[in-house]
N, C-alpha and C positions, 0 to 999 in steps of 0.2 A: 790412712785417718784410720782406717777397716782393722788392724792388726792393732794397733792399738786397744780398739774399741774393747776386738776377740781378747786379746789379752786383762781388758779390764773387768768383763765377762766373766772370764775364768779368776778375778782375786777376789771375784764376791763371792764365784762360790766356791772355795776357796777357804775366803771368813766364814765365811756363814756355818759349812761341814765344821766351821772348828769350833766354833761358841754352841753348834747342835755337837757336839760331843765333848763340847765342857762339859759339858752337862751328866755324862754317865762317866764323866773322866776317866776319858779319851780323846782331849782336843789335836795329840800329833793323824788320829786312824781319820778322825771328821776334816781334816786339813787335805787331814791323801784321798781321801774321797768323794768330798767337796769338787776339789782339784782333777779328779777324773771326769768328773757328770760336767763338769766345765769346760773336760773336755772332747767328751759324746755333745753336749753341744751344740762346738762347731763345727761338728761333724755333723751332727740332723741340722746342721742348719746349712750349711756350704754342698748338702745331699738332696734340699724341698728346693734349692734354687734352682737345682740344675731341671729340675722334677715338671712341666706346668701343672695350676691350678687344675687341670682340666684330669689329670691322672690321680690326684692328691684323690678329688672330692670318688671321682667312675674309680677309684682304688676301695678307698671305705664302702659305697653301695656296694664291690662286686662281694669285696671282707664280705658282709651284712649279708647281705644272701648267702655267704661261702656257709656261717656256720646256722643259718636259720634254716638252712639243710642238712645239714650234718644235722639239730639236734630233730628235726622231722624222721631224722632216718634214723635217729637210736632208738627212738623209743619200744617199734615195735623188736628192738634184740635186745632191750631191758631186760623182759623176759625167757628171753632165750637161751643169751648170752651170763650166767653166772657167776664164773670163773675170770677174773680177764678180761672184764668190766670198763676200764678204768683206761686200761690200754685200750683197748679195741676202742672206747671212746673218742683219748688222747690223737691216732692215729686217723680215726674220717674227721674232727673236724679240723689238721693240722691239713690233708689233706686236699681239700671240700674250699673249704676260708682263703688256704694259700694260691689255690688254681683263680676260684670269684678275685682274692687284690687284682692277678697279675690279670683276667679279662679286665675286669672292671676299667683294673689303668691304664691296656692295651685303649678298649672303647673308648675314654674317655682323654685322647690326646686331644682329639677335637671340641670338645668342651671348652665353653669360655663360662663364668658367670650369667653376662646376660643370656647367654643360651637356655643354661637355665633358671633364670627369674622368668623365664616365657615356659617356658616346658610346666614348673607348675603355674601358672597362672593357664596358665592351656594356649599359648600361644607361642607355643615354641615348635611346629613348624608350620605355618603359613602357607595357604596353598598356592600355587602359578606366581613362585618367587624365582627369583631370573636377577646373576649378577651382569654386573653391564663391569666388561674388559677396559684396560686405559684406550686400545687401538680399537673398539665399538666406540668410543666415548667421544678420538680428535674423529672418526672415520666424518659424525654427525647424520647417517643414514635412518642408525637409528632414530631421533624425533622425528624424520618424515610418516618416517613406520608409524610413532603411538599415535599421531597425530592421526593418520588413517580409521584409526579403530583396530587395526586390526593386531596387535600386541597389544594386554591389559594387564592391569596385576600389579604388582609389587618389586616395580626394582631395586637394587639391591647393589651401592656405593656402597665397598668397604675403604677404611680410610686410607690402611697400606695402597689405596688405589688410585684416593682421588690428591693423597701425598705425594705419587708418582705426576699425575696432573702436573702438582704447583712446579714440582723441581721440574717442567717443564718447562711449563711457564715461566721460568725465571731463569730460564737457562740461556747462556751469553750468544746464543746464533743463534742469529734470527728467525729463524726460517723455523725451526721445534719452540721457537718461544711465539712463535704467534701460532703453529699448534695447541699449543699447550689451551693457549687465551681460550681460541677455538674451542677446547673440551668445555671451560669451563663454563662457555654461554653456552655449549648444549646443556650441561645439568642446569645452568635454571632457567632455561625455555622449555626443557621436563618436567621441571622443576610446577612450573602451573598450570602445566597443564591438568585439566579432573578429570580427564577417564583414568587417568596413573596413578601411579602413590610414589614416588621416590626418596628413599630413604636411606641414611649414613650409619652403617652401622664401628665400631670400635676393634671387633673379630684382632682378634692376632695368631699370627704365631711365629712363637719369636727361635726357635727352631728350625723356621725353613725362612728358607734367604730368597729364593727368587719369586718374583713376585702370582708367576705364572700357578708356581707349584701351591706359596698358599691359598690363593682364589678356589684349586681342584679340591682344595683339601675344606676350605667354604661352604662349598655347595657341594659337598660330599654328608658334611657337618649340618646344611641346613634344609641338608635336603629340595634340593634351590638345580632351573640350570642355568646355563653361565651364555650372556648374546657375545659373540667377539667377528672378529672375522678376520681371525688371525689362523693360519692352516696348522701351525706347529703347536697353541694351544686345541684349538682342534681334532689332532687325535691324542694329544693327550689323555687329556679331558673321557674319549672315548674309552680307550686302553681301557682309566679304569672306572667304569660303569654313569661316566657322568653326563646327561641331554646336553646340548651345547643345541642352539639355534646361531648359525653363523646368514651371520650379513648377505657378503659375497655369494654365500649357496642361495639366498633369498634370489637377490637378481638375476644368476643366472635364472632361473624357475620362471620368473616373470618375466624375462624377455621375449617382444612380438616372435611371434614359427612364422617364420614364410616356403613358402615349396619354389621347387622350379615350375618356374610359369606365371607364377603371380607378377604385380605390378607393383611397382612401390616408386614413390620422387625423394630421389634427392639432390640436393645439393654440392657438386665436388668445387674441392677443394687443392687439390695441387696432382701427380703426375705417382701411376706408379710405376712398381720397383724393374714390369718389364714394356718393353715397347709398345707403347699408344695408347696404357693406357692412365684412368683415373682412381681417383680413390678417393671415395665418401665415408661420410659413415651416418647412423639413426642417434638417435634421440641416445637411448640404450647405450654407447660407448662403440656399436655393433662396425665395425671395419666390410663399409663396399667396393670391390673394384670393382670397374665400370672399365669390360672393354671397347677395345680407339674411345675415349671417352677425358683423350688429350687435350681437343679442342678442347675442349666444354668447357676446361675449369670458372671458375666462377660463374655456375651459369645452373638452376633447379635444372632439370632433363625429369622423365618419367622415366622405369628401365628394366628389364621384366629381369627378373633370379633365375638363373639356369643353373645351381646352383648351390651349398649350402658343405659350409666344412670346419668343425667342429679343430679348435686347438692347446692347446697348452694351456696357450694365450686369454682361449675366449672363438668367438665365432668370430667363421668369416664369409660374406654371399658373391661368388659371382655373377655379377652382369652385364649383359647387355642394353644399348640403345633400344627402347619403346619398337625403329621403328627397323633395325639391321637388326633384331630379333622375328617382327613377321616378314620380314624380307628375306629371309630363310626362311622361316617356315611356308612359304608359297613357291620354293624352290624344290623344297623338298617332296611337297602335294604337285607336282609337274614333276 
């Protein structure tokens, strides 16, 4: 289909060239010139297909700035250089124009029409913008944090993130389907909150295949932070100079701090790996290992902290029953 359309375009150019050339008595030459222009039009169309609109806009702006700078530079040189001024003028204009074109095209890669419109209206770089990752939406804790008022401002959900959520929600796997629908429910819940604004944006980067890479590119374009709990995305974004708010890091930072000698109340739910140990968990999921606690499974007891161990999997708190701890303290005094 596209091949037929392109052939039709070339034919139209050739026929137009024939009739233009006929007026000058050169119909054959006119047809050839029209044919060449038709081929050039197809080539230009192919080139523009591979170049993003942002790069074209950036290139035009860069070229304009480069040529303007060249003209300003040539103003004082006009009176100094008399011979060969046209050559000097051409070289400087070509150099600065080409440099501006390349720089503008490179800087405009991440620019979209909506971004440009917002910039013209003065809303291009809203403050306190945060991009939501798929993992943090499905996780759901972001909604609880927003409800407490610790996070506010504009939360942006790109269309490609929303599509990924919808794809997960339509998965034949029941677990994935439940996670996807949970993510969509979390978004609906956040949209109803008065203290924050949730925006769905259309910006996309067709040349970039990875969703995480698209998210980082959009964050750089909007000067926004990424909210995630994905460790790999966290590291990639930080390497590229993008600020990240990691919900897992926040959760670890606000876990209650316990010191050796403190007494806490726990419910022992199972036996530990070592002999006669019992295991309990705090509300934040921190594991509490109780020495000689196996016989107390299914009971709420007071335990005294003996040590705290930080592991890659999280914190572990080692304790003894309050009675055992006090008994050992008395022995140590005697």
